[in-house]
Every structure is written in C-alpha cells, then in structure tokens.
N, C-alpha and C positions, 0 to 999 in steps of 0.2 A: 456335660452341662452344668453349668455352675450358674444361678443369678438367687437373688437375694430377696426377704421379705421385704418392706418400708421399715422405715422406721417406726416403729409404735408410742417409743415416749422418747421424754428429753433426753439431755445430758446426763449419762451417770456418771455424776462428782467419784465416786468412790475408783470406779474403775480409770477414769482418767488421770486419778491421784495415783495411782496403783503402776500405773503406764508411764507418767512424768518420774516415782521412784525408779521406774526399771531401766529409763534412758542414764539415770544418773547413778545408781547404785547397782549395777548389772548382775554384781557378784553376792546381793543378797538374797537372791532370786531360788528356789531348788522347786523341780515338779511344779511351775506355774504359782509358788505360793511364795512368801517371803520367810526365809530362814531368820528366825531371832538372834542365834546363835552368828550368826554369818554378820549379819546385820549389826550385832554389838560389836562385834572383830573389828568391824570397820566402823564406826562411830566413839568405838573406842571413851572417852572418859568424858565424851559429852551426854554421855546416858545417864540422868539423874535414878539410880533407883531407888534410893533411902525411903524409909515405909514413911517417914514426918518427914512436909516439905512444903510449901508454900503453895496454896493452890483456892480456886474458889469454886465454890459449888451449890448446889439445891437442887431442893426436890424434884427431878423431870430433868435433870439436866441430860443424862444420858440420850432418854428418847428425843431430845429437842438434839442432841448430833445427830443421832440417827433418821430425825427428818431430815438433815441437808444432805443425807446419802441417797434418800430416797428418790429415782424418779419422778417427773410428773406424765400421769396419760391423757392428759388435759389438751384442749387447742386455745387456739385466739381465732377469734372468726369475723373479718375484715363488717364495718360498719360504714360503709361509702352516702349512705343515706345521714348519716351524724357526722361525718367528717364535711372539712372546708379543704377542698384542692385537694383531694384524696390521692389523686393520679400525677401531682407537681408535688406536695407537699413531704419533709422528711422529718416532721417533728410527729410524736405517738403519744396517742394517749389512749390508756388502754384501763378498762373498766373491772377487776377481779381483785381475788384474794391475793393481796401481794407475794404469798409465801408461792403458789401455781405459779405465778405471774415470773417471777426471779427466776423459779426453774428452768421454764421454760426459755426465757433470752439467756442462757448459761453459755449455750455452743455459738448463737452466734454472734453478741457480744462480749467476751469470754475477752476482757482487757484492753477490751473498746471505749469504756468511760472516762471522761475525764474528772466529774466533777457531781459528787450525790451530796442533794442536799435535803433531808428528811427530817418533819416533825410530828415524831409519832404521839399515839397517847403516852400522858402524864402519868397515868395511873392513879389519877386521883382518886376512886372508887367510884367514878361514871361515866370516864369515856372509854372505857376497853372493851371492843367489841370482839374481837379476835380470840375462836376457841378453837382451836388447828386439832384437826385431826387425823392423824400419818395413815390410819388404816382405810380410811372414804375420804381422800381429800375432798372429790371434785363434788359428792353426793353430800358433804357437812359442808361445803361450800355454800351448793344451789340452798340447803335448808338454814343456813347462815341468814343468806340475806334473803330469806325471806321473814328471818327474824323467828322462826317457831324452829324446833326439833322435827324427828320423826314422829312424836305422836301427838303435834298441834302446840305444844305446850313453848310458851314466848322465850326465845333467851335472855339471860344477864347478863348485865354490866358485870365488871370483876368488884366485888364490894369489899371492903373493907374487912369485913364479919367474914369472907373465906379466908380458912388457915392459910391458903398458900397465894397467898394475895400478892408478892413479890414473884415466888416461882411461879405462878403462870406468866408473870409478865416476862418475866426472864426468859422464859420458854418460849416465848414469843419473839421475842428481839431477837433471838443468839440465831437461829437458822438465817434469819432473813439478812442479818449485819454477815455472815460469813458468807451467803454468795453474792452480797453486796462485796467483801474484799473481791470474790472470784471479778466482776463485772469491772473492777478499775483498773485503768492502766498503773502502770509502775510510775508514774510521774501525778497519779492524781489526788485528789483530795476527796474527802469526807466531812461533812460538816452537820452535826446533831443537833438541834433545838429541845431541851429537856427542862421539866421544873425539880424544883424541891423534892419532892416525893422518891425518886429513882434516878438523882444524877450520880450519889458514888456509887451507886449498884451497874450504870451502863460505862462509866469509867472503868472500874476492875474487867468487866466483859471486852472492854476496847480494848486494854492494855493484853489481853488477853488473845483475841482474832487478829488485832493489827499490831500489835509488839507495841509496849511504852517506849521504846526508842523513836515510832514515830508518834507520837505526841507532839501536838504544835500550837494546844494553846485551849486556856477553857473561857470564853468569852464572858463576859456579863453585860448580858443588854436591860437596858433599863427601860423596860416594853408601857410603861404609864408616867404620863405625866404629872401627876398627883400623887400624893402620898394616900395610901388602902387605911380606912376606917375598919380593920379589925380587933377588936375586942377580944380575940382569943390567943394573938401573938402579941409577944412582947415586942418585938421586931417588925415594924412593917415590910414585909415584903414585894419589893418594887421591879428586883431583876428577873428574870429569869437565864438558864444557862445553854450555851453552845459551845460543846468540845468538837472540837477541831486534830482529826488526824492525818497523816498520811498515804499514802500505801507504801512509799518506802521515799523517807525523809529525805536521801542521797540525792535519789532521780529525781527528786520536786524540786532542790534547790539547785541541783545544775541545770532543769530547765528553763527556772529563773524565776522568782517570787519578788514583788514588789509590794510597795505601801497601798492601802486599800484606795479603789479609785485607780489604782496603777492598773492599764493591762499588756496586754500582750509580753511576749520575751523580748530582749533589748534585742535590737537588728537595727539594720542599716539601707533600710529601699529604697532611698532618695540621695545615696552614696553623700549623707552630709560630713562635709568633712571634722564637726567635730566630733564624730565616730556614733556607736551603736549608742538607740536611744527607744524607750518603750510611750507612751502616752497617757494623758489625761483629760475629762470630759473637764471642760472649760464653765460648762453649767452646770452650778450649786445645787446642789441633794435639798429635797425637800426641809424645810426648816429653818435653811440656813441662810442667811442676811446677804444681799449681793446687790450689785449694780446693776440695773435693769435700763436696756439700750438692745437695738437692732441689730444683727450680723445677717449681709448676706452672703452666702457661698459664691463660689466659684464661678458656678449650674442659675442660680440667680433664684436659691429658694431662699425665700428669709425666715428668720428666727428671732421671734421678740420673746427673749427671757431674760432671766437674772443671774447675771456671770460673775464668774472669781473675780476679776479685776475692776479696774476701772476701763473705760473706753478707750482712753492714752496707752493705756498700759497695754491692752488688747490690740490694737494698732501698731504699737513697738512693737510687740511680738510678731507681728505678719510681717513687720519691714524684717524682721531678723531673721525671718524662716522659721521661727518656732510655736506657730500654727499650723495644726492639718484638717482638711477637712476629707473624712474618710466616705464610703460607698460614692469614688469617684467624682467627688465633689461638691457633692449635694449634703454632704450626712452634717451633723450639729460638732462645731468645734474642737477640737481637742490640743490639748500643749504639749508641747515633747520635752522630756525629761532625761537626760539626758546620763548614758551608764558614770562617766565617767564624774555626777552628781551627786550618782547616789547616796553615797556619805550624807550627804547635805539634804539631798530633800526624797528620798525614797526609803526611807527608815520602816521598818516593818511595823504593822497594823497594833496595835495596844489590844488590853484584853476589855478593858471596857468603854464599852458603844453606847453613846448615846442617847434618846430620845430623840434631840432636837435633829442630829445628823444623821441615826439611821431606822428613822421614826417609829411611830409607840402602833401598839394594838388599837388606839385611838385611829392613827392613821389610816390603818389598813381595813378599820370599818370604814370610815369616810369616803374613801375608795370603791369599793364597793358598795355606797348609797350612789356614788356616782355610776357604775354602772349597770348598778339593777334597775333604780331608782325607789328603792326598797331597803328600810332600816332591818339592822340586823337577822340579814338575811344567813351572816354564817356570824358563828361568835367567837369570837377571840382572832380573827385571821392577822395573818403577819405582814406588814407592811413594804411594799414594794422596793423600798431603798435597802433595808436589811440585806434582802437577798441578794438584790444585787451587787452589792458592796461582797457580799462572801462569796459568790460566783469569778466577780474579779478579782478578789483574794486569790484565786486558785491557778492565774494566771491563764486562761479560759483563749481559746485559740478561734481562727476560723474554722468552721464546721466541725468542733467540738463537740462533745455531746454531755450533755448533764439530766442525771435522773435523779427524779422523787418518786419516793414509792410510798409515798404517805399521802398523796396531792392535796387534800383539802380543801379547799377554797379555791385552787389553782395558784396561787401566787409566784411561784417557781417558775409555769410557765408564762406568767404576763413579765416575770423578769427578763426570761430567755427573750421573748420578742423583744420585751423593750432594748436586752441588750447586743440585738439582735441588729439594730435599724442601722447602725453605723458601720457594716461591715461590707469589705467586699463581698465575704463568702459569710453566711449566718452560720450561727453558733445553732442546734438543737436539742428538744429537751424529750426526756421517755418522762410521762408522768402514768402514774399507777394509782386505782383509788378504789375504793372495794364498793360498791352499791348499797352501803346502808342505811337504809330504810329512815326518813326522819319521823318523828313523833308528833304530831298535831298536839298532843296534850304536855309534850315537855318547853318548858317555856321559851327552853334555849332553841328546840326549834322548828318552834311552830313558824314564825316568822318564813323559813327555809320552805316548810311546808307550802304553805301558803302561796308563795311564789311560785311551787315548781308547775303546783293546783294550775294558779292564773296560767301558764305558758303553755298549758296543757302535757307539763312534760311527766314522767314516774317519779313521784315523790324519792328521791335518793341523793344523797351526801354526790355522787358520782355528775347526775345531773348540774349540779350548780357551777361542778367545774366544767363540766363540757361549756355551759351556756358561757360563764364567762372567757373563755378562749375566743366562742366564738365571737363575744359582743367585744373585745377588745382587738380582733384582728378588723371586725368592718368599724371601730372605731365609736367612742363614745360619749357619753357629756356635754356641752354646750358648744365646743368645739372641736368635734370628732374628728380624728386622724385615723383613718383608715388606712390599713397595714398591709401591702402584697406577699403576704404570708397565706399559711394554714394549718391544718394539722390533720392525722388520717388516726380514725375511731376501729379501736380492735377492741372486743370483749370474750373473755373467757368462757368455758364452755366444756361442756363434754366433749369426747372425741369422737370424728365421725366412722371412725373404726368399729365396729360392735364386739371384737377384740377385745379391746381396752372398755367394755360398757359390765361386764364381766365381774362379779363380786362374790367372793366364797364367803360360805356361809359357816362361822364360827361357829355351831353348833351341831354341824357334819364331819366328819370326820375328814383327815385329808385325801385319802382313800376316793372316800365319795365325791368330797369336792372337784378334786381331777378328773373325773370320771364324767360329772356335772360339767367340767369345763369340756372335756372332751368332746360332748356333745352340742356342746353351744359355739363348740370351731367350727364343726360338721354345719351348722344352721349359719355361720358368719358369711359361710365362704359363699354364700351366694348373693350375686349382684342385684338381686332385687331388692336389699336391703339399703343398696344408695339412692335409690328411685327418689326419695325423697330431700336427698342431701342437695345442697347446694353444691354446683360443683367450685364456684371462689374457695368454697368454705373446704374444701376438702384439698384446693392446690394449698391455701396458706396453711392449713397444717402438714403439709410433706415443706414446705417453704421450715417454718418450726423446727420440724425435726429433722430435717436434714442440716440444719444450721445456716439456713440463708437469713441477711438482714428482713425484717419485717419491713425496710425500702426498696428490696428486690424490685426490681419490672417483671412483669406479666404481657407477653402478648397473646394472641390469640390469631392461630394461624390454621392453615386446612392443607392436608395432605392424602391426595386420592383419596376426596370428600369425608375422610376422618378430622373432626376437630381436634388439635394437638397444640396444646398450649408450653409455650418456651418462657421457660424462668431464668433470670441472668440476674447475679449479684456480683461485681466487679467479675474477674476473671472464671467463678466459677458458675455451675450454668445446669440444668437438668430440665428436661422437656416430659411434659405427662397428656396423657389420652383415657378418657376415663370413660369412654364409647364400651357399650357390648361388647363388640366383634371389631378386631383392628384389620382393615385390610392388607392383600397380600403386597399390592406395591405400597401400603406401608412398611412394612417390615423389609422390603425392597431396598427401600430410600435409606432407614437406619442402618443398611449392612452399609450402605458407602461410607468413601474415606473422613468422610465432610465431618461423620458423627463417629470415628474411631474413640473409644476411651471415656464417650460422653454416656451421662445418665440420664436411662426412658423408663420412667414411670407407670405402668398398666395394672388393670384388673388381670388376675389372673385366671382366667376363665376366657379373657378376649383373642387369647392365645393357645395354637396348639402347639405339641412336644416338638414338633418341627422348627415353628418358627422359631421356638422360645430356643432351641438350641443354636441356629443357624444368628438369629439376635446378639447370644452370650459372645459367640465369636469376634464381636466389634466392640458393643458395647456394654457398658454396667446396667444391667437389668435390673429392677428393682419390682415385685407384681405388691396388688394390692388383693 
C-alpha cells in the first residue's frame, strides 16, 4: 500500500533547481548529491575560481539568498464577498506579504507571466515597511500588518539612521526579484520604477539576477509638470527611473516587440495582401492634442474622442483597410502598421518619457479624485498612461498575465482593465498588496485613512487598491463606463493544517523540539481540529500547494451521500472529500476505470486500511 500525505508547503525552489541540474548534467551527481569535482570537470574553464573577482555584496545577502529557498507554509484564502464575479473572472487580487505570496505562486505560475511591473518602496527613509523574518514568516507577517511586534511595540520604517539602510532594502528586494524571475516567461519583460536613492543598487542586482545581457533600457520619466522648489538640491529632480529587463532578450526579440503603443505580434489574421501587421490605438493619449470627431463602429457603438489624425485622414485609412475595430467590431479603432513599414513607423521606444505623453503623478492624483471623489487618497500614484504604455511595450497578447506585487493604488490593475476592453480575449492581472495600516496622524495617509473609514472598510492600503478596482469595473466619474469584468480576492493566512502551525522554540534543544513536535503531530491528526475550518479554504490550500491555478474550476458533487469536490485546471484534476467518514460506495466508485491515475484527497482517518489499499491500486491517494 502506497499513499502520500498532501503537500504541506509551497514549491521547494532548491529541490526543483537540483532536479533541473540533474536532468542537464546527470554525470555531476553521486549518491544523490552534487559531486563538485565532477561538476568542475564537466564545466571546465567556465568556472571562475579566482580569489579576487567582480561581485556585489552587502550585509545580509547570504540570508536573502536562503530566503528564496525556504518554502512557504502559508495559504491563500478566497474572499468571495470582496470579489467581483469571483466565479467568472481570471483577474487576481492577493492581499498579503508579497514574498510569501510569490513563493505560493511558484508552482502554478512558473514561467507563465508575460509582463511584470512593480513600483517598490524607494527607500527614502519613511516608505519601507517590509521586515522579513524567514524563521517565522507568517507569524511575522501577521504581527507586521498589525504594525506591532510580539511585545506590542510599533514597527518602524527604514530610517536613514539605520546602519544597514541600503542593506536592508537590498535584502528585501533580492528574494522577491529572484522569485519574480522564476515566474516570467522566456519572452517576458519586467519594468521597475525606482527613485534616485536605490537606482544604482537596483541596476546591479538586476544584472546579477537577470543578466546584464538582458538589460533593455533605463527610462527617465518626467513625473511632474513644474520644476521642484528644493533648496537642498543643486539640481531639480523632476524625473524618476524605470529599469526594463527581458527574461531572455533573444526570445523577446523573436516574439516581436514594437514601438510604444504598438500591441500584438506581427501577423495577418485578415489575409491582407500587404503582409503581417500590428496595430496602434487611433485615440490619442492623455495630454496629447488631437482632432475631435465622432466615430461609429461597425456594430453601431459611438466614440466621441480626440483622435490621432483629421477625420478625412481617418476616412481614407478606412477606405484603405488600415483601420480595425477589435472586440468583434465594437472596440475603439486601431490603425494597422505593416511589418514592411517597421523601419519607418515601428522603431524602438526612446528612454525619455515626458509627462505630456505618458502622464504625471498629478494626472494619477486627478484620476483618483474622479474615482474616489476625495483628494490625496493615495500619495503620488502612477498615471494610467505610463503603465499602459509599459505593458504595451512588452508585446502583450490575448490571455497573457501581468503581475504587480507592489500593488499600491491599483494603477496596474486599472491599466490592464483598460487594455482588455478592445480585445477578443482579455489580458489578466495578478496584483499583490500588503495590508499596510494607514496612519491617521500621517499627513500623507490621513485622506486615505478617512476614506476607508467613510465607507466602512479596514484602514489599509490594500482596501484602497481593492476599492479602486471595484469602482473602475462599476464605472466612475460624470460619464461612467461600466466594464464587463471582475476580479477574485485572496488573502494570505496561516495554513489550515495544524502541522504547519507548530513553531520550534529557539530556547530548547533540537531533541526537545522534536519531542514536542511529535506530541503536536499526534494531536494534529485529530480531524476535530478542522471543525471550524471553512471547506473552501482547505480546498484552495490544496489548489495552491498542488500547483493548480487560482482560476481552477471548483465543482461540488455528491457520491453515495458524501460531498466530493472536483478541481480542474486544464488537463490537471484532483478530487477532495473533507467528510470524517467516506462511504464504501465512494471507495468502489473511485476504483472504477474512469478514475484510474487521478488524485483523491481526504482525511487519513476517513478510510480504513482496506479502503486505502484498494484505492492505491487505482488512484493517487493523498491524505490529510
């Protein structure tokens, strides 16, 4: 009889890395471990064993690397009541510490993300609230989001008086960026906004993690209209930095990238005699001057906007079959750009992005005012135009995924929703945001704090992010335009499995801890410990740790009076029953040929030894 326990933790990066290395260089292994001398012999001159060589280090780098390798014991709990169209949408909002969340996403989303945009803390001395503790990450997270430590002391931001000011920021960023690299597709792109304090350090760790050969560019974005009045600076700082890297620049170029605003790879879906083409919005961006007139789509939808060219020009382009209307003829018009014209009209984007074309922080604030009806609800939000153009630059396609694990005000989610409107199939976002508490005594956070209170929400940044997404979907402003879209909400939390909630006592010896753990496990096997657990929470913990997508379908059924849940993710499937006793009829049903090789999860105590033995002959049995 051979059955397994359910997966208790997230994907183990170190084990998977070793497995990949074993597949590539099996001769470098001996007795289930790497034989260093054999590896040296295989790699030959590519090993650099010089004592002095170029590198980048800081206090705590070793722990940051270890942090990547530690699996997560946490889980993601669905929150249907906070979602919009939970059962239909494939957009995800995850509330929690992004390091733990990224670990939980590793197996299901490995190399599946097309584009990542993040706007992390700039480490200015007051914006850094991430304090990783890999010895007890989930407990640390729960304490951190309450803004107190175990003794009730308020957590502090990363002050410049801290002797490890830059080191702490680097140790925070390194494991997150490494895990992000894992999630990117081979033709994926990452863009990171950053300020002057850390741009040079970020460039070096990105070169280390992504490879300097995959550096695509350093964009200077003018974030404000006016010149700053800062007597402490000799030079007015009006620009922010955006570093752009490819996962694999060769694969990216093969997939096809175009000018900012050009979207889609070059193809010829309508068999145009002029050859392959991509498209660009005919509508002008915010702050750009254009010609205003009304355009009626083939389906009768009317757009009264400012457009890239005069009405006569538009009509001539229509006559020349150079205008398309996406979304089955009802989308906003786009102009064709043929591959043969790429040298002329599809050249690369420049690295100087001005506020007139790509928006400013003030534009971002003005948009939030339209959405929330409150000024300064979020400090220095990015404008939609900036993020939409970065996403388009990555050659985004239908069904692609955009990830932002520093969700902030929710601009990335808003940008993805906007870009999805004119597509046959939409693109989807995964946005992660820490539920950082807003401080009513902080002048930069008081408006957000008061807004959350006014609508009865918890006073956290994550609540602002979620509420923005809801209002964008519902429609906002004087002329609201509701979207046929939605998003699922998940929240990081402690595992439903009691085994994962045991913490070793650093004051005790290893033998004492192991004895205590054994006693705890004996108690943890009691099914009664699950009596207060939500069934969907347990199902989704298995979805996460089996490596299924958070958009996997979950169907409830009944077999011989037992409730059995079927979870499907493409061709992958498992069934789970969380009842204390499983009927013999269920066991007989699962031994049918239809279930051959499929995975079934249940409580260990719900089956006797005979039932387990019979099931193991036909299915992949896993027990809780």
